[in-house]
Every structure is written in structure tokens, then in C-alpha cells.
C-alpha positions as a Markdown table, in Angstrom:
| # | Residue | x | y | z |
|---|---|---|---|---|
| 1 | Met | 111.2 | 83.2 | 143.0 |
| 2 | Asp | 111.0 | 80.1 | 145.4 |
| 3 | Thr | 107.2 | 80.1 | 145.3 |
| 4 | Ile | 104.8 | 77.5 | 144.2 |
| 5 | Tyr | 104.0 | 77.5 | 140.5 |
| 6 | Ser | 100.5 | 76.6 | 139.6 |
| 7 | Pro | 100.9 | 74.6 | 136.4 |
| 8 | Thr | 101.6 | 70.9 | 136.7 |
| 9 | His | 104.5 | 70.8 | 134.3 |
| 10 | Pro | 108.0 | 72.2 | 134.7 |
| 11 | Gln | 108.8 | 75.7 | 133.4 |
| 12 | Ile | 110.7 | 75.8 | 130.1 |
| 13 | Lys | 113.9 | 77.6 | 129.2 |
| 14 | Ile | 115.2 | 77.7 | 125.7 |
| 15 | Cys | 118.9 | 78.6 | 125.8 |
| 16 | Gly | 121.4 | 79.9 | 123.4 |
| 17 | Leu | 119.1 | 82.3 | 121.4 |
| 18 | Ser | 120.9 | 84.5 | 118.9 |
| 19 | Ser | 118.1 | 86.3 | 117.0 |
| 20 | Val | 115.0 | 88.4 | 117.8 |
| 21 | Lys | 113.0 | 86.2 | 115.4 |
| 22 | Asp | 113.9 | 83.0 | 117.2 |
| 23 | Ala | 113.3 | 84.5 | 120.7 |
| 24 | Leu | 109.9 | 85.8 | 119.7 |
| 25 | Lys | 108.9 | 82.4 | 118.3 |
| 26 | Cys | 110.1 | 80.6 | 121.4 |
| 27 | Ala | 107.9 | 83.0 | 123.5 |
| 28 | Glu | 105.0 | 82.4 | 121.2 |
| 29 | Leu | 105.3 | 78.7 | 121.5 |
| 30 | Gly | 105.2 | 78.8 | 125.3 |
| 31 | Ala | 108.7 | 79.2 | 126.6 |
| 32 | Asn | 108.9 | 80.7 | 130.1 |
| 33 | Ala | 112.5 | 81.9 | 129.7 |
| 34 | Ile | 115.1 | 82.4 | 127.0 |
| 35 | Gly | 118.8 | 82.2 | 127.6 |
| 36 | Ile | 121.4 | 84.4 | 126.1 |
| 37 | Val | 125.1 | 83.3 | 126.2 |
| 38 | Phe | 127.7 | 86.0 | 127.1 |
| 39 | Tyr | 130.7 | 83.6 | 127.1 |
| 40 | Lys | 132.9 | 84.6 | 124.2 |
| 41 | Asn | 134.3 | 81.1 | 123.7 |
| 42 | Ser | 130.9 | 79.7 | 123.0 |
| 43 | Pro | 129.5 | 79.3 | 119.5 |
| 44 | Arg | 126.3 | 80.7 | 120.9 |
| 45 | Tyr | 127.8 | 83.9 | 122.1 |
| 46 | Ile | 126.2 | 87.1 | 121.1 |
| 47 | Thr | 127.2 | 90.7 | 121.8 |
| 48 | Pro | 125.5 | 92.7 | 124.6 |
| 49 | Glu | 124.2 | 95.1 | 121.9 |
| 50 | Lys | 122.5 | 92.2 | 120.1 |
| 51 | Ala | 121.3 | 90.8 | 123.4 |
| 52 | Lys | 119.7 | 94.2 | 124.3 |
| 53 | Thr | 117.7 | 94.1 | 121.1 |
| 54 | Ile | 116.4 | 90.6 | 121.9 |
| 55 | Cys | 115.5 | 91.5 | 125.5 |
| 56 | Arg | 113.6 | 94.6 | 124.4 |
| 57 | Ala | 111.6 | 92.6 | 121.8 |
| 58 | Ile | 110.3 | 89.7 | 123.8 |
| 59 | Pro | 107.3 | 90.0 | 126.2 |
| 60 | Lys | 107.9 | 91.0 | 129.8 |
| 61 | Ser | 106.3 | 87.7 | 130.9 |
| 62 | Val | 109.3 | 85.8 | 129.5 |
| 63 | Ala | 112.4 | 85.7 | 131.6 |
| 64 | Lys | 115.6 | 87.0 | 130.0 |
| 65 | Val | 118.4 | 84.8 | 131.4 |
| 66 | Gly | 122.0 | 85.8 | 130.9 |
| 67 | Val | 124.5 | 83.0 | 130.9 |
| 68 | Phe | 128.0 | 83.9 | 132.2 |
| 69 | Val | 131.3 | 82.0 | 132.8 |
| 70 | Asn | 133.7 | 83.6 | 135.3 |
| 71 | Glu | 132.8 | 87.1 | 134.2 |
| 72 | Pro | 134.2 | 89.9 | 136.5 |
| 73 | Leu | 131.5 | 91.2 | 138.8 |
| 74 | Ala | 131.4 | 94.8 | 137.6 |
| 75 | Ser | 131.3 | 93.7 | 133.9 |
| 76 | Leu | 128.6 | 91.2 | 134.6 |
| 77 | Val | 126.4 | 93.7 | 136.5 |
| 78 | His | 126.9 | 96.3 | 133.7 |
| 79 | Val | 125.8 | 93.9 | 131.0 |
| 80 | Ala | 122.9 | 92.7 | 133.1 |
| 81 | Phe | 121.5 | 96.2 | 133.7 |
| 82 | Ser | 122.2 | 97.5 | 130.2 |
| 83 | Cys | 120.6 | 94.5 | 128.4 |
| 84 | Gly | 117.6 | 94.3 | 130.7 |
| 85 | Leu | 118.3 | 90.8 | 132.0 |
| 86 | Thr | 116.0 | 89.5 | 134.6 |
| 87 | Val | 117.9 | 86.3 | 135.8 |
| 88 | Leu | 121.6 | 85.5 | 135.9 |
| 89 | Gln | 123.0 | 82.0 | 135.3 |
| 90 | Leu | 126.5 | 81.2 | 136.3 |
| 91 | His | 128.4 | 78.3 | 134.7 |
| 92 | Gly | 132.0 | 78.9 | 136.0 |
| 93 | Asn | 133.9 | 78.6 | 139.2 |
| 94 | Glu | 132.3 | 81.6 | 140.8 |
| 95 | Pro | 132.6 | 81.6 | 144.6 |
| 96 | Pro | 129.5 | 81.8 | 146.9 |
| 97 | Lys | 130.3 | 85.5 | 147.7 |
| 98 | Phe | 130.0 | 86.3 | 144.0 |
| 99 | Val | 126.5 | 84.8 | 144.0 |
| 100 | Arg | 125.5 | 86.7 | 147.1 |
| 101 | Asp | 126.8 | 90.0 | 145.6 |
| 102 | Leu | 124.6 | 89.5 | 142.5 |
| 103 | Met | 121.6 | 88.7 | 144.6 |
| 104 | Asp | 122.3 | 91.9 | 146.7 |
| 105 | Gln | 122.0 | 93.8 | 143.4 |
| 106 | Gly | 118.4 | 92.4 | 143.1 |
| 107 | Phe | 119.1 | 89.6 | 140.6 |
| 108 | Pro | 117.8 | 86.1 | 140.9 |
| 109 | Val | 120.8 | 83.8 | 140.4 |
| 110 | Ile | 120.9 | 80.2 | 139.0 |
| 111 | Lys | 124.2 | 78.5 | 139.7 |
| 112 | Ala | 125.2 | 75.5 | 137.6 |
| 113 | Leu | 126.3 | 72.4 | 139.4 |
| 114 | Tyr | 128.1 | 69.7 | 137.4 |
| 115 | Val | 127.8 | 66.2 | 138.8 |
| 116 | Glu | 129.2 | 62.8 | 138.2 |
| 117 | Thr | 126.7 | 61.2 | 140.6 |
| 118 | Arg | 124.3 | 63.1 | 142.8 |
| 119 | Pro | 124.4 | 66.9 | 143.1 |
| 120 | Ser | 125.8 | 68.1 | 146.4 |
| 121 | Ile | 123.3 | 69.5 | 148.7 |
| 122 | Ala | 126.1 | 70.8 | 150.9 |
| 123 | Gln | 127.6 | 72.7 | 148.0 |
| 124 | Ala | 124.2 | 74.2 | 147.1 |
| 125 | Asp | 123.7 | 75.3 | 150.7 |
| 126 | Thr | 127.1 | 77.1 | 150.6 |
| 127 | Tyr | 126.1 | 79.0 | 147.5 |
| 128 | Gly | 122.6 | 79.9 | 148.6 |
| 129 | Ala | 121.5 | 80.7 | 145.0 |
| 130 | Thr | 117.9 | 81.3 | 144.0 |
| 131 | Ala | 118.0 | 78.0 | 142.0 |
| 132 | Phe | 120.4 | 75.4 | 140.7 |
| 133 | Leu | 120.9 | 74.1 | 137.2 |
| 134 | Val | 122.1 | 70.5 | 137.4 |
| 135 | Glu | 123.7 | 68.7 | 134.6 |
| 136 | Cys | 126.4 | 66.1 | 134.0 |
| 137 | Thr | 130.2 | 66.6 | 134.3 |
| 138 | Gln | 131.2 | 69.8 | 132.7 |
| 139 | Gly | 131.8 | 69.5 | 129.0 |
| 140 | Val | 133.7 | 71.8 | 126.6 |
| 141 | Leu | 131.0 | 74.5 | 126.7 |
| 142 | Pro | 128.9 | 76.0 | 129.5 |
| 143 | Gly | 125.9 | 74.0 | 128.5 |
| 144 | Gly | 124.9 | 72.9 | 125.0 |
| 145 | Asn | 127.1 | 69.9 | 125.1 |
| 146 | Ala | 124.3 | 67.4 | 124.4 |
| 147 | Met | 125.6 | 65.1 | 127.2 |
| 148 | Ala | 122.8 | 63.0 | 128.7 |
| 149 | Trp | 123.2 | 61.5 | 132.1 |
| 150 | Asn | 121.2 | 59.7 | 134.8 |
| 151 | Trp | 118.6 | 62.4 | 135.5 |
| 152 | Arg | 117.2 | 60.3 | 138.4 |
| 153 | Asp | 120.3 | 61.3 | 140.4 |
| 154 | Ala | 118.9 | 64.8 | 140.7 |
| 155 | Ala | 115.5 | 63.8 | 142.2 |
| 156 | Asp | 116.5 | 64.0 | 145.9 |
| 157 | Phe | 118.3 | 67.3 | 145.3 |
| 158 | Gly | 115.1 | 68.8 | 143.9 |
| 159 | Lys | 113.1 | 67.9 | 147.0 |
| 160 | Ser | 115.1 | 70.5 | 149.0 |
| 161 | His | 116.4 | 73.0 | 146.3 |
| 162 | Pro | 114.8 | 74.7 | 143.3 |
| 163 | Leu | 116.0 | 72.5 | 140.4 |
| 164 | Val | 116.5 | 73.4 | 136.7 |
| 165 | Leu | 117.3 | 70.1 | 134.9 |
| 166 | Ala | 119.7 | 70.2 | 131.9 |
| 167 | Gly | 122.1 | 68.0 | 130.0 |
| 168 | Gly | 121.3 | 66.2 | 126.8 |
| 169 | Leu | 117.6 | 67.0 | 126.8 |
| 170 | Asn | 115.6 | 66.9 | 123.6 |
| 171 | Pro | 112.0 | 66.4 | 122.4 |
| 172 | Glu | 112.4 | 62.7 | 122.4 |
| 173 | Asn | 113.7 | 62.2 | 126.0 |
| 174 | Val | 112.5 | 65.2 | 128.0 |
| 175 | Ala | 109.4 | 63.4 | 129.3 |
| 176 | Gln | 111.6 | 60.6 | 130.6 |
| 177 | Ala | 113.9 | 63.1 | 132.2 |
| 178 | Ile | 111.0 | 64.9 | 134.0 |
| 179 | Asp | 109.6 | 61.6 | 135.2 |
| 180 | Ala | 113.0 | 60.7 | 136.6 |
| 181 | Ala | 114.0 | 64.0 | 138.3 |
| 182 | Met | 110.7 | 65.9 | 138.9 |
| 183 | Pro | 112.4 | 69.3 | 138.2 |
| 184 | Asp | 110.9 | 72.7 | 138.6 |
| 185 | Ala | 112.2 | 73.7 | 135.2 |
| 186 | Val | 114.0 | 72.2 | 132.2 |
| 187 | Asp | 116.7 | 73.9 | 130.1 |
| 188 | Val | 117.4 | 72.9 | 126.5 |
| 189 | Ser | 119.9 | 74.2 | 123.9 |
| 190 | Ser | 121.6 | 71.8 | 121.5 |
| 191 | Gly | 118.7 | 69.4 | 121.6 |
| 192 | Val | 116.5 | 71.8 | 119.6 |
| 193 | Glu | 119.1 | 73.2 | 117.2 |
| 194 | Ser | 120.0 | 72.7 | 113.6 |
| 195 | Ala | 123.4 | 74.3 | 114.3 |
| 196 | Pro | 124.9 | 76.0 | 117.4 |
| 197 | Gly | 122.8 | 79.1 | 118.1 |
| 198 | Lys | 120.3 | 78.2 | 115.3 |
| 199 | Lys | 117.1 | 76.9 | 116.7 |
| 200 | Asp | 115.0 | 74.4 | 114.8 |
| 201 | Met | 111.5 | 75.8 | 115.6 |
| 202 | Tyr | 109.8 | 72.5 | 114.8 |
| 203 | Arg | 112.0 | 70.8 | 117.4 |
| 204 | Val | 111.4 | 73.7 | 119.8 |
| 205 | Lys | 107.7 | 73.2 | 119.4 |
| 206 | Gln | 108.0 | 69.5 | 119.9 |
| 207 | Phe | 110.1 | 70.0 | 123.1 |
| 208 | Ile | 107.6 | 72.5 | 124.6 |
| 209 | Glu | 104.6 | 70.3 | 123.8 |
| 210 | Ala | 106.4 | 67.3 | 125.3 |
| 211 | Val | 107.0 | 69.2 | 128.5 |
| 212 | Gln | 103.5 | 70.5 | 128.7 |
| 213 | Arg | 102.1 | 67.0 | 128.4 |
| 214 | Thr | 104.3 | 65.7 | 131.3 |
| 215 | Ala | 103.0 | 66.4 | 134.8 |
| 216 | Val | 105.2 | 66.6 | 137.9 |
| 217 | Asn | 103.8 | 64.7 | 140.8 |
| 218 | Gly | 104.1 | 67.3 | 143.5 |
| 219 | Glu | 104.5 | 71.1 | 143.9 |
| 220 | Ile | 106.6 | 73.1 | 141.5 |
| 221 | Arg | 108.6 | 76.1 | 142.5 |
| 222 | Arg | 108.6 | 79.2 | 140.3 |
| 223 | Ile | 112.0 | 79.6 | 138.8 |
| 224 | Phe | 111.3 | 82.2 | 136.1 |
């Protein structure tokens, strides 16, 4: 996963998908990954059965990212294998050993780090995850809170660790965010929605095109 990615723009993850139709359209528009939320308190939660249908429908070239919050290890692994997830994203208080146990199962793991200022490189080194999703102080939901922050605070972190930038991104500001943080990937949810879990495909298209027009000055690691 931590290899150089040839395109000049960050990879794109559209998170909080809830239908096969939306997932297929995101893939068609150029998303590198789609995110499925397995946290039951989220308005974007869908059942594993529905998630399995989505994962089976979209192209193999598109990463299927499962988003979890403090899910027990055995339950998480069962869902991941049964749904055909290819990447796991953790938004809770999971300890470093939890991350290592999932990676030992063969899954790339993205660990969310919530920051008030700059993300902690020491904390990231403790986790040793495949990549890190960095966004502002944790909101009510595991992502999808539409809370923007000073993206430039993540720039130094991205020099040493694979960086997925999130937090208040939308078609109007994603180019500014990329210029500030130079991430390997960007992650959007509420910024392209008409309602929680309901993607506005016009805004998805705008977002993807804005990312594709915005070059990163330097090497990009493959996240998805």
C-alpha cells in the first residue's frame, strides 16, 4: 500500500455510501474507493447484508473500505471477510494491538486521528497503521460532521506518514485543502450529500473533478 502512486492528484474516497446505484456512479465518475459505515449510531449505517451487495457490484479496481467504531475484533473480521471489504478504517479508541491484529489478518488499516492542532507523529508510530485519516477534533459522528479545520496542520505529518485528509471537505474547498496539506488521498462524505447517506451525484462529480485538477507537488503514496 505504501508505494508511489503515479497520478499527480490525490486518490479519492467517497464515504457513507448506502446504495448500489450510488456506489456504481461514484466508481464511474472516478472514485478510487468507496466507504461503507458499520457504526450503528450513524445515519449512514447500513447492514452487512446490504454492504455485501454493494461490494459485489462495484469494480475490483475500486477499494471497498469498511468504517468501524470500537467494534469487537471477531465481529469486525467476520463482517470484513463476509462483505468482501478490502480496507478497514477505524474511528474509535482502538488500541495499537487491535490495528496490528487486523493487519496480521491481511487487511490494510487506516486509523483515524483527531487533532486540535498538528497530528501526533508519535501516536501514529505507536499504531503503525497502513495509513492515517486526519481530521479535526472528533465530532458527534465518526466522520461526516462537516467540520472544517486548518488543513495545513497536517502537511508535516504527511511527509512521514501516508495521509488521508478529511474534515469539512466539499467541491468548493478541496483544492485549497490539497494545496495546504498535500495529502495522498482525500475523503468526503457530508460535503457531497443531499441528506446523510444520500449522495448528490452532481456534487460528487464536482468534487472528483476538482481533485483531479489539483496536483500535489511531490510523490503520492498509494492508499487504495
